[in-house]
N, C-alpha and C positions, 0 to 999 in steps of 0.2 A: 333180651338180651341181658338187660344191667341187673334186671330184677333178678333174674336165674343166678349171674354171678354172686348176687348179694343175698342171696338165698343158701346157695351153697358155705359162703361164709357164716351163715347164723346157723348154718345145720352143723358146722363143725363146731363153732362154740357151744353150741348146746349141747352134744357129744362129749366135749371138755369139763362140762361145767354137769355133766350128770356121769362122770367117772370117779371111781373110789379119790381119786388124788387131786380132785377138785379143791382151788383156794377161794374159790368167791360161789356166793350162791346165785340164782340166775337173777335176781331180782336185785342185789347189788351191783352183777356186771352191767344189767341191764342201765341204770342210775349211771354208772360211769361213763358206757357209753353216749348218754344221753349228756352228762355233763360236759364229755369232750368235743361232743358236737357244740352243745351250746358257746362253747368257751370257742370255738372256731368260725361258729356265725355271726358272736358277736362282736368279733373283731375282723371286718375285711382286708386287713391286711395278713393276718393266718389262713385265712380262706384262697388268697391268693398265692402265700408261700406254699401253701400245701398243696396247691393243685399245678405249680406250675413244674414243667418239665426243669428247667433251665438250674432249678433248686437241688443240689445233689439229696440223694436218700439218706447220707448218714448224717447229713443237716437236720433234716428232716425229723430223723428218730430223733436226735440228739431233742430238737426241739418239745417232740411228743413227747419225750421222758421227762422234760421240765413240766409240761402241763400235768401229766400223767400224776410226778410227783405230788405235787399241790392238791390232785384228785384225788389221790388215794388210790390209784391204779392196782386192782392184784396183778400178779405176775401175765394170768391169762389173758388178761383184759391188752395187757403191755404186748406179748408177743401177737396179738391178733393185729393189733393197729401197724406191729413192724412187717407181720407178714403182708399188710393190706399196703403199706407204703413200698417195700418190696417187689412189691408186683405191680405198682402205680395204680391202684383201687379205690384210693382211701378217700376218692369223690364218690363213692356207693354208701359212704358210713350212712347216709340216712336213709337207705333202700334196705341198708342191713341191719339197722336198729327197728325198723316196720317188720321184718320178717324174725326177728327174734321175739320183737311185741308178740305176733301172732302166735309163734311158739310156745311162749312164756305164758298167754292168756288159753291157748288149748291145753298146757299142762297146771293149768290153775281152775278148770273148768268155767271160765270166763267168756263169755260171747259180747262183743264191742258193737254198740248201735249207732247210726247218725240219725236223729229226730228230726225232722224239716217242717216250722208250721209257718203261716203267715203274719201271726203275730205272738210272742212270747206268752207260752204257756204257764199258767199256774203251777203252783208246787205240787196239789193234788192231783192236777191232768200230768204231770211229769213222772209222778209215781205211778199213775193208774199205766199209763204207757209202759215203761218201766216193768210194772206188775205184771200186766198182759207178756210180756215178750220173753219174761221170766217162766213163764208156764208155755209158754209156746217153745221156746228154745230148750225149758229143765235145764237152764245155767243162771248162773249169776252173768246180771248186765251192767254194762259199764254204757253210758249214754252221753252221749254230747248233744246240745239242741244247737239249730241254726235259724236263721229266719229268714223266709223268700216270700214279699211282697206278692209275686206273680201267683200263686200259691192259691191265692183267693180264699180259703179257710181250708181247715183239716190237716193231714199232716201228712207225709213222706216218711216212711223206714225205711232203713238200710241196714241190712243185718249182711255181712258177707258181700256174696254175689246177689244177695236176692233184694228187692225191691217190693214193698209192700206201699201200695199209694191209695191213701183214702182221702187224696185231696178234691176240693171243690174243680179244680180244673181236671183233671183226672175225669171226674164224673161229667162233666160237660163235654169234654173230648167224646166219650162211648155214646152220649148222648146223642150228639152232633151226625157220628160215625150210622146210630139208628137210625135215625130221622132223614141223612141224606140215601140211606137204601132203601126206603121205604117210599120216598117220593120220585 
């Protein structure tokens, strides 16, 4: 439910920033949102204040505006934050940022992949994985790399909701199922 609501806010922001009267680029808006979220996360008292129902909305808006002035909020981002505060949805900011990143990536022709391996991949191995998925998707690839010793070897790559499992542990599971079916 919260992801759907955050996605609606992200879509509304995308519409505003795609219009003729846009006061920020999508990239600048995304950076402003990330900076605002980072400021809130860096100070637990800010996180508590923004999520507390006992603190009036106008006080939260004044604080958000002070933070926004330091960050350099565009009017669009300031208005978005104010609407989220009015509707008591500011806690959905991380989900909104994720949804807006997906929209922005789509607009830029970027696919994000998550690559998990049992050991750190060498630079040429990382490049090889990225190149293969660029050919597969036809898009620019931004990759994040993670370690999981439970894989035993190989890699697992997630592209959106698709999972490409080339790990040794997955191959052993397939072999185990095949052998137990024959016995």
